[in-house]
TORRO-106793 format. One line per 10 residues: number of its first residue (from 1); for each residue y, z, x negated of N, C-alpha, C. Coordinates in steps of 0.2 Angstrom, whole numbers, plus 2048, in hexadecimal, padded with zeros to 3 digits. Each point is the difference from the previous one (the first is absolute). Layout:
residues N
NUM	Y:Z:X:Y:Z:X:Y:Z:X; ...
This chain:
residues 195
1	7C4:807:81D:808:7FF:7FF:801:804:7F9; 805:7FD:7FD:801:802:7F9:801:808:7FE; 7FD:802:7FC:801:808:7FF:7FF:7FF:7F8; 802:7FB:7FC:7FF:801:7F8:805:7F8:7FF; 805:802:7FC:803:7FA:7FE:800:802:7F7; 805:7FA:7FD:801:801:7FA:806:7FD:7FD; 804:804:7FC:807:7FE:7FF:801:801:7F5; 7FF:7FB:7FD:800:802:7FB:806:7FC:7FB; 805:7FD:803:805:7FE:7FC:807:805:801; 802:7FF:7FB:807:805:7FF:806:7FF:804
11	803:807:800:809:7FF:804:805:7FB:7FF; 7FF:7FD:7FA:805:7FB:7FE:7FC:7F9:803; 7FA:7FE:802:7FE:7FC:801:801:7FE:808; 800:807:803:802:7FF:808:808:800:801; 804:802:7FC:805:800:800:803:7F9:7FF; 7FC:7FC:7FA:802:7F9:801:7FE:7FD:804; 7FC:801:803:7FC:7FC:806:805:7FF:806; 801:809:801:806:7FF:807:808:7FC:7FE; 800:802:7FB:807:7FB:7FC:801:7F9:800; 7FA:7FD:801:7FE:7F9:800:801:7FE:807
21	800:803:804:7FF:801:806:808:802:804; 804:801:7FB:807:803:802:800:806:805; 7FA:804:7FE:800:808:804:802:804:7FA; 807:805:803:801:803:7FC:7FD:807:801; 7FD:802:7FA:7FA:807:7FF:804:806:7FE; 801:804:803:803:807:7FF:7FB:805:7FF; 803:804:7FD:7FC:807:7FE:801:806:800; 801:803:807:801:805:801:800:808:7FE; 7F9:7FF:7FD:7FD:805:7FD:800:7FE:7F8; 802:7FD:7FD:800:7FE:7F9:7F8:7F9:7FF
31	802:7FD:7FC:7FA:7FB:7FF:7FB:804:800; 7FA:7FE:804:7FA:803:801:7FC:7FF:7FB; 7FB:804:7FD:7FA:800:7FA:7FB:7FB:804; 800:7FA:800:7F9:7FE:801:7FA:7FE:7FD; 7FC:805:801:7F9:7FD:7FA:7FE:7FB:804; 7FB:7FC:7FA:7FB:7FC:803:7FC:804:804; 7FB:7FD:806:7FC:804:801:7FA:7FA:805; 7F9:801:7FD:7FD:7FB:804:7FD:802:806; 802:807:801:7FE:801:808:804:806:802; 802:7FD:803:807:805:806:7FC:802:805
41	7FE:807:803:7FC:803:806:806:802:804; 7FD:801:807:805:804:804:800:808:7FE; 808:800:801:800:808:7FD:806:7FE:7FB; 7FE:7FB:7FB:804:7FF:7F8:807:7FF:802; 804:800:7FC:806:7FE:800:800:7FA:7FB; 807:7FB:805:7FF:7FA:7FC:807:7FD:802; 802:7FA:7FD:807:7FE:800:800:7FA:807; 805:804:805:803:7F9:804:807:7FF:800; 803:7FA:803:805:7FE:803:803:802:807; 804:803:801:801:801:807:808:7FF:800
51	801:7FC:806:804:7FF:803:807:805:800; 807:7FB:7FF:805:805:7FE:804:7FF:807; 802:803:804:804:800:806:806:7FE:800; 801:7FB:802:805:7FA:803:803:7FB:7F9; 7FB:800:7FC:7FF:7FB:7FA:7F9:7FD:800; 800:7F9:802:7FB:7FC:7FF:7FE:7FC:7FA; 803:800:7FB:7FC:7FE:7FB:801:806:7FA; 7FC:807:803:800:805:7FA:7FA:803:802; 7FF:804:7FC:7FA:805:801:7FF:806:7FB; 7FE:804:803:7FE:806:7FA:7F8:800:7FD
61	802:801:7FB:7F8:802:7FC:800:806:800; 7FA:803:803:7FD:806:7FF:7FA:803:7FF; 7FE:805:7FF:7F7:801:800:7FF:805:807; 7FB:7FD:803:7FE:805:806:7FB:800:800; 7FC:805:804:7FA:802:803:7FD:7FA:804; 7F8:7FD:800:7FE:7FB:803:7FC:804:805; 803:800:807:7FF:804:803:802:805:805; 800:801:805:802:807:804:7FC:802:805; 7FF:806:801:7FB:803:805:801:7FF:806; 7FA:7FB:803:801:7FE:808:800:808:804
71	7FF:7FE:807:800:807:805:7FA:804:7FF; 7FC:7FC:7FE:7F8:803:7FF:800:803:7F8; 806:7FE:7FC:800:804:7F8:7FA:7FB:7FC; 7FF:7FB:803:7FD:7F9:7FC:806:7FC:7FB; 7FF:7FE:7FB:806:7FC:7FE:801:7F9:805; 807:7FF:7FF:801:7F9:803:803:7FC:7FA; 7FA:7FD:7FF:802:7FA:7FA:800:7FA:802; 7FF:7FF:805:801:7F7:803:801:801:807; 806:7FC:802:801:801:807:801:7F9:802; 7FD:800:805:800:7F7:805:807:7FF:801
81	802:7F9:7FD:806:7FE:803:801:7FB:805; 7F9:7FE:804:7FE:7FC:804:806:801:805; 805:7FB:802:803:801:807:804:804:7FE; 802:804:7FC:805:806:7FF:808:7FD:7FD; 805:803:801:807:7FE:7FD:801:807:7FD; 802:800:7FA:800:805:7FC:809:800:7FD; 802:803:804:809:7FF:7FD:800:808:7FB; 7FD:802:7FF:801:805:7FB:7FB:802:7FB; 802:803:7FA:7FB:802:7FC:7FC:7FB:7FC; 803:7FA:7FF:7FC:7FB:7FD:800:7FF:7F8
91	7FB:800:7FD:801:800:7FA:7F9:7F9:7FD; 802:7FE:7F9:7FC:7FD:7FD:7FB:802:7FB; 7FA:801:800:7FB:804:7FC:7FE:7FB:7FA; 802:803:7FB:7FF:7FA:7FA:7FA:803:7FC; 7FB:7F7:801:7FA:800:7FE:7FF:7FB:7FB; 7F9:7FF:7FC:7FF:7FB:7FD:7F9:7FE:801; 7FC:804:806:7FA:7FE:802:7FE:806:805; 7FB:7FE:804:7FE:806:804:7F9:7FE:801; 7FB:806:803:7F9:800:7FF:7FD:800:808; 7FD:7FD:801:7FA:800:806:7FA:800:7FF
101	7FD:803:803:7F8:804:800:7FB:7FC:805; 7FB:7FF:7FE:7FB:7FD:806:7F8:803:7FC; 7FD:7FE:807:7F8:803:801:7FD:7FB:7F9; 7FC:802:7FB:7FC:7FC:7FC:7FB:7FC:802; 7FE:7F9:7FE:7FA:7FE:804:7FA:803:7FD; 801:806:7FB:7FA:803:7FD:801:807:802; 7F9:800:806:800:807:802:800:806:7FD; 7FC:7FF:7FA:7FF:805:7F9:808:801:7FE; 803:7FC:800:808:803:7FD:803:804:803; 803:806:7FC:804:806:805:805:801:801
111	804:7FB:7FF:807:7FF:7FD:801:7FB:806; 805:800:802:804:7F9:804:802:7FA:7FA; 7FF:7FC:803:803:7F9:7FB:808:802:7FE; 803:7FF:7FA:807:800:802:803:7FB:7FC; 805:7FB:805:804:7FB:7FE:807:803:7FE; 804:7FA:7FB:805:801:7FE:804:7F9:802; 805:802:805:803:7FA:801:807:801:7FC; 802:7FA:7FD:808:7FE:7FF:802:7FA:803; 807:7FD:7FE:803:7FC:802:800:7FA:7F9; 7FC:7FA:803:7FF:7F8:7FB:806:801:7FD
121	807:801:802:805:7FB:7FB:805:806:7FF; 7FD:806:802:806:806:7FF:7FD:805:7FA; 805:804:7FD:7FB:805:7FC:801:807:805; 805:800:805:800:807:804:801:7FD:806; 801:805:804:803:7FC:808:801:808:805; 803:801:803:801:804:806:7FE:800:805; 7FC:806:803:7FD:801:807:805:804:804; 800:7FB:806:805:803:807:7FC:807:800; 807:806:800:7FD:809:802:807:802:803; 7FF:804:801:805:807:804:7FF:806:7FD
131	805:803:802:801:807:7FA:803:804:806; 800:807:801:802:805:803:7FE:806:7FD; 805:805:803:7FF:807:7FE:7FB:803:803; 7FC:804:7FE:7FB:803:803:7FE:807:7FE; 7FE:805:800:7FF:808:7FE:7FB:7FE:7F9; 7FF:7FC:7FD:800:7FF:7F9:804:7FC:7FC; 807:7FF:804:806:7FB:7FB:800:7FA:804; 803:7FC:7FB:801:7F9:803:7F9:7FD:7FD; 7FE:7FC:804:7F9:7FB:7FF:7FE:7FC:803; 7FD:7FA:7FD:800:7F8:802:7FA:7FF:803
141	7FF:7FC:803:7FA:7FD:804:802:7F7:7FF; 7F9:7FE:7FE:7FF:7FA:804:800:7FB:805; 803:7FA:801:7FF:7FF:808:7F9:7F9:7FE; 7FC:800:806:7FC:7FD:7FF:800:7FA:806; 7FB:7FA:7FF:801:7FB:807:7F9:7FC:7FF; 800:7FC:804:7F9:7FC:800:7FE:7FD:7F9; 7FC:7FF:7FE:7FF:7FD:7FB:802:7F8:7FE; 803:7FF:7FC:7FF:7FA:7FD:7FA:7FB:7FD; 801:7FC:7FF:7F9:7FA:7FC:7FE:803:7FB; 803:803:7FD:7FD:803:7F9:7FC:807:801
151	803:803:804:7FD:807:802:7FB:800:805; 800:7FC:804:7FC:800:806:7F8:801:7FF; 7FF:7FB:7F8:7F7:803:800:7FF:807:7FD; 804:804:7FF:801:807:7FD:801:805:804; 804:7FF:806:802:805:805:805:7FE:807; 7FE:806:805:804:7FA:805:806:802:801; 803:803:7FB:807:803:800:803:7FF:7FA; 808:7FF:7FE:802:800:7F9:806:803:800; 803:800:7FB:807:804:7FE:804:7FA:801; 806:802:802:803:7FB:801:804:7FE:7FA
161	7FD:7FA:7FC:805:7FE:7F8:804:7FB:802; 806:801:7FD:807:7FD:802:800:7FA:7FB; 802:7FB:803:803:7F9:7FC:805:803:7FC; 803:7FF:7FA:806:803:7FB:805:7FC:804; 802:7FB:805:805:7FD:801:802:804:807; 7FA:804:803:804:805:806:7FF:809:7FE; 800:800:7FB:801:808:7FC:808:800:802; 803:7FF:800:807:7FF:802:803:803:807; 7F9:7FB:805:803:801:805:7FA:807:803; 7FC:802:7FE:7FE:806:801:803:807:800
171	804:7FE:7FA:805:807:7FD:804:800:807; 802:7FA:805:805:801:803:7FE:801:806; 801:806:803:7FD:801:808:802:7FC:806; 808:7FC:7FF:801:7FA:804:7FA:7FB:800; 7FE:7FE:7FC:7F9:7FB:801:7FB:802:803; 7FD:7FF:806:7FA:801:803:7FB:7FF:7FC; 7FC:806:800:7F7:800:7FD:800:7FA:802; 7FC:7FE:806:7FD:7F9:801:802:7FA:7FE; 807:802:7FC:802:7F8:7FD:7FD:801:7F8; 800:806:7FE:7FE:802:7F7:7F7:801:801
181	7FE:802:803:7F7:801:7FF:7FC:7FB:802; 7FF:7FD:7FC:7FA:7F9:801:7FC:800:7FA; 7FA:7FE:802:7FB:800:7FB:800:7FB:7FC; 800:800:7F9:803:7FC:7FB:7F9:7FB:801; 804:7FA:7FC:7FA:7F9:802:7FA:7FE:7FB; 7FB:7FF:802:7F9:800:7FC:801:7FD:7F9; 7FF:804:7FE:7FF:7FE:7F7:805:806:7FE; 804:802:802:805:805:7FD:7FE:807:7FB; 7FA:802:804:7FD:806:7FC:7FA:7FE:7FD; 7FE:803:7F7:7FB:7FE:7FE:7FC:807:801
191	7F8:7FF:800:7FD:806:801:7F9:800:7FB; 7FF:805:7FE:7FA:801:7FB:7FE:809:801; 7F9:7FF:7FF:7FC:806:800:802:803:7FD; 801:807:7FF:801:806:7FA:7FB:805:7FF; 7FE:801:806:7F9:804:800:7FD:801:806
């Protein structure tokens, strides 16, 4: 499961990307200071775009904590989407890469192999997420699903990366989740070993 991702683009790039899709981005807390980061880890604060009640083509760009404490106090950073409808708390998690880790072929290697996944034809993308208020404040989690062809060789699950044409649908809770959450076609993601 994804427990590390990357975002090295500026806020202006994010805003322009949503404008191209005719999604009105609002800043209820002011324009966030988004610093480039190669590694965003569980409990870090990162930008999300959350839906605006009653408005289909709008989102709020805010920064929130990645994960909320579950019943056992372990962080809920990934959440299975399989067969679930998600009528409330939808958000888009902005990223330009994410990491998966595999057991190395060399038994002497102490750390797992680290793989960076990026979109082949886009400098950044959005992951389907959920946000909620918890005892640590507002926080978000990434939705997961069965792996698509680009991820299956590396992991038995994957985060729900959305096609750009479906971002507006994810922000609209009246659109069923099952219509939006699908694995990307083979060849959509580039992968390189980075550790």
